[in-house]
N, C-alpha and C positions, 0 to 999 in steps of 0.2 A: 966538526964541532959536536960535542956531546949535548944532547937535548937536556934542558934543565929538569925535565920530567922523566928522564930515562930510568931513574931509580924507583919510580912509582909503577908497579907492575900489576895491571888489572887481572892478569891471569892467576894471581894469588887469591883473588876473590872467589869464594865458593857460594856466596849468597848475594841476593840483590842489595842487602844492607851494606855488605863489604864492598861491593862494586860502587855503590853511591859514596862510600867513604873515600875511595880512590878518586872519584870525580871531584869531591870537595878538596882533596889535597892538590889536584891539578889547578883548580880555581885559585886556591890560596897561593900556590907557587907562581901563578900569573899576576900576583898583586891584588888578589881578591876583587876583581872587577864587579861593579854593581850589576843587578839584574837589568837595569835600564841600559847600561853600557853593552851588556851581552846581546840584548834585543836589538840595539842599534847596529852592532857588528853584524848580526844576522840579516838585518834589512839591507845593509850595504853589500853583503855577499850573497844575497838571495838564499839564505839558509834560515828558515823561521826558527827563532828562539824565543817564544813567548815567555814572559816573566813567570807566570804561574806554572807553566809546564816545566821550566827549568828548576823552579823551586821544588816541585814534586819529584823531579829526577834526583836532585841532590838530597832530598829527604829519605829516599830509599824505600818508599812505601810500595812501589811496584817497579818492575823493569821498564824503563822508558823506551821509546821507539829508537831503533838503531840510528836513524837519520838525525835525531835530536842529539844522541850521544856523540856522534861523529862531528856534528856541527859545534857542539859545546867544547869539545877538546881542541878543535881547530881554533876556535875563538880564544882559547887559553894558551895557544902556542905549541900544541903537540904537533909534530911534523906529520905531513900527509902520509908518509911512507911507514909510519908506525902502525903496524897491523894488529898489534896485541889487543887493542881495544875492541876492534871488530870481532876478533876471535873469541875474546872473553864474553862479549855480548851474545854471540852465537851459541856458545856453550850454555850460558845461563838460560837463554830462550829455549834451548832443547830440554833442559831440566824441567822448566815450567811445563813444556808440552808433554813430557813423559809422566807427569803427576796423574795418578788415577783419578778419574772423575768421581765426584761425591755421589753417594746413593741418591736415587731419584727423590726420596723423601726429604733429603736435605737441600734440594735444588731451590725450592721456594725461599727458604731462609737465606741461602747464599746470595740469591739475586736481590732480595729486598734489603739486604744489609748495606747495599750501596746507595740507597735512597737518601739517607740523611747526609752523608758527605757530599752527595751531588747537589744538595740544596734545592731539590725538586719540591715545589709547593703544590702544583696542580698539573694534571694532564686532562685534556679535553679533546673533542672532535668537532667543535664548532668555533670558528674563528671570531665572527662578529656577533655581538649581542649577548654572548654568554659570560664573558669575563667582566669583572668589576672595574671597568675602565674609569668610572667617576672617582672611585677611591684612589686609583693609581694617580690620577691627575691632581688630586686634592692638594698635596703639599710638595709636588715634585719641583726640584730646582735644576736638575740636569736631565734633559729629555733627548734621547737619540732615537732617530727613526730611520730604519734601513729598509727600503722598499723599491719596487720597480717604478711605480708612480703613486700608488696608494690613494687614489681619488676617493673611493668609497669610505675608507677609514677616516680620511681627513674631513669629509663632509659630515660624517656621523658625529665627529668630535670637534666641530668647528668652534663651538662655544667654549669647551674646555681648553682648546688650544689658545684661544684668544685670552683666556684668563691667565694661562701660564705666560704668554707673551707680555702681559701687563705687569708681571712681577719683577721689580728691580733685583738685579743680581742673579737672575735665572738665565738658563741657556737652552736653546733648542738647536739641535743639529739634525739636518735632514740629508740623507744620501739617496739620490735618485739614479736611475739608469741614464747613461750619457746619450742625449738625443742627437748628438753630432757624430756618433760612432755607428757606422752603417751595420757592421756585423752584429753589434748589440741589438740594434733596432730590429733587424731581420729575425734574429733568434727569438727574442721575447715577443715580437708581434705574432710569430707563428704559434708560440705557446699560448698566447692569450686569444688567438683566433681573430686578430684584427690586422689592419694594414699597418706597415711601418709609419706611414704618414699620420694615421690616427694615433698611434702610440706616441709619436713625437709631440703631437698636439696636446695629449694628456699630460705628458711629462712637463712640458713648458707651462701649461696651465697650473700644475701643482707647484712648480717653482715660483710662479708669480703669486700664487695664493699665500705661500709661506712668507714671501718677501713683503706682502701687504700687511703682515702682522707686526712688522717693525714700527716702533715709534719711540721718540726720545724718552729716556728714563725707564724703558721697559727691558725685557730680556734681550740678551744677545742672540740673534738668529742667524745661523749659517746654513747655506744650502750648497751641497756638493753634487757633482756628477761623477759617476764611476762607470767605466766601460766593463763589459763582461757579463757572464751569466749570473743568475740568481737562483740558488737552490733553497733558500728560505728567506723569510722576512723576520725582522725582530724590532722590538721597541724596548728601550732601556729607560726605566723610570728610577733614577738614582740607584738604589741597591736591589731593584727588582727588574727582571727582564722577561718579556713575553716573546716566545719564539714560535713562529708558524711555518710549517712546511708547505710546499707547493704540491698540487695534484697533477698527475699526468693527464687527467681528464680535462677536456675543454669545456665541460658543462659548468656554467656559473653556479656558485653556491655549493659545490661539492665539499663534503666534510673533509677536513684535513687535521692532522695531529697538531695540537697546540700545547706548548709547555710553558709553565711559569716557574722561574727559578730565582733564588735569592742569594745574596752575598752574606756570609762566606759559603761557597759551594763550587764544585767542579764545573757544573754546567754554566754558572754565572761567569766563572773564570774563562770558559771557552768563548762566551759572548764577548767578554772584554778583549780577549786576544784577537778575535775576528774583527772587532771594531777598530783596533789599532792597525790591522792589516788593511782594512777597507779605507781608513783615513789616509794611509800612505799611498793608496792607489787612486785616490780621488782628487778632483780639482775644484777649488772654490769658485762659485759663480755668483 
C-alpha cells in the first residue's frame, strides 16, 4: 500500500525552512494532530516530543534534532522504512556544518543574539541568598519545586511557603528523590557525601514538612517521588523559573551556576518540557 505521505519528498528541501514546510505537510496529512496529542504519542512510544520543541521544528527557525524529526514523522504515520527524511536531515546538517565560521569580531554579537529569545533574565554563581526569592513568592499561584530533598531551601523560605499554602486556588507541587529506590539513594548519597539512611531520613522529613502545610481552603499541595539521577534543581514560580546546577565538589556551599528565565523563552520552555517528563516519571505520595 502506498504511504499517504509518499508524495511529500523532503529531499526536495534545500533549506531548513523548506524542510519544516515538508514536516508541516506531513502533520496536516495526518489530520493535523495537536501538540498535546503528539507529546502523548511520544510518551507512549518513549520518543520525547515536547510541545515547544515540536513547535520550533515546524516553524523552521533552526534544524531540529534528527531524533525529534524521526519521532515526529513516525507519530504522523510515515513508515519506518522511509529513509528520505533521515537522508534529507543529514544533508541539511552537513550544509550547516560547512558554513564558514564568522569572524572573531562578530562572535560576541552572534552569541548574545540568543539571549532575548532564550528568555534569560539573570545568571549568577550563588544559589542561596542572592536571588530575590521574596519577590518570586509574593504573588505566585503555581509553584513547582524539583529537588533531591531541598531541606536548606525549604527552611530558609518556610514563612513564604506557608503564605503560598494559605492562598485559595494556589498549587504547590514538590518532586523529591524516591526514598524507596535503592539505586537512587546510593547514587545521591554518594554525591552529597552522606549515608543512604541519612538521605532517606531527609527526604521523608521534607515530604512531611510540605504535607504539614495543607489545610482546608488553602493551596492544593502535591508531593511526588521520582527515582533516578538529578543533574539540576529548579523552581518554577508561574512564568519565571530558577534553575541551579549541581557541583561535582563535595564541599558544601560551593558556587554553582544559577539561571533565571521567563516565559516566553526557550529556556523556560525547556523547564516546562522537563517538568512534564518528570511528572510522568513520578508517583504521588
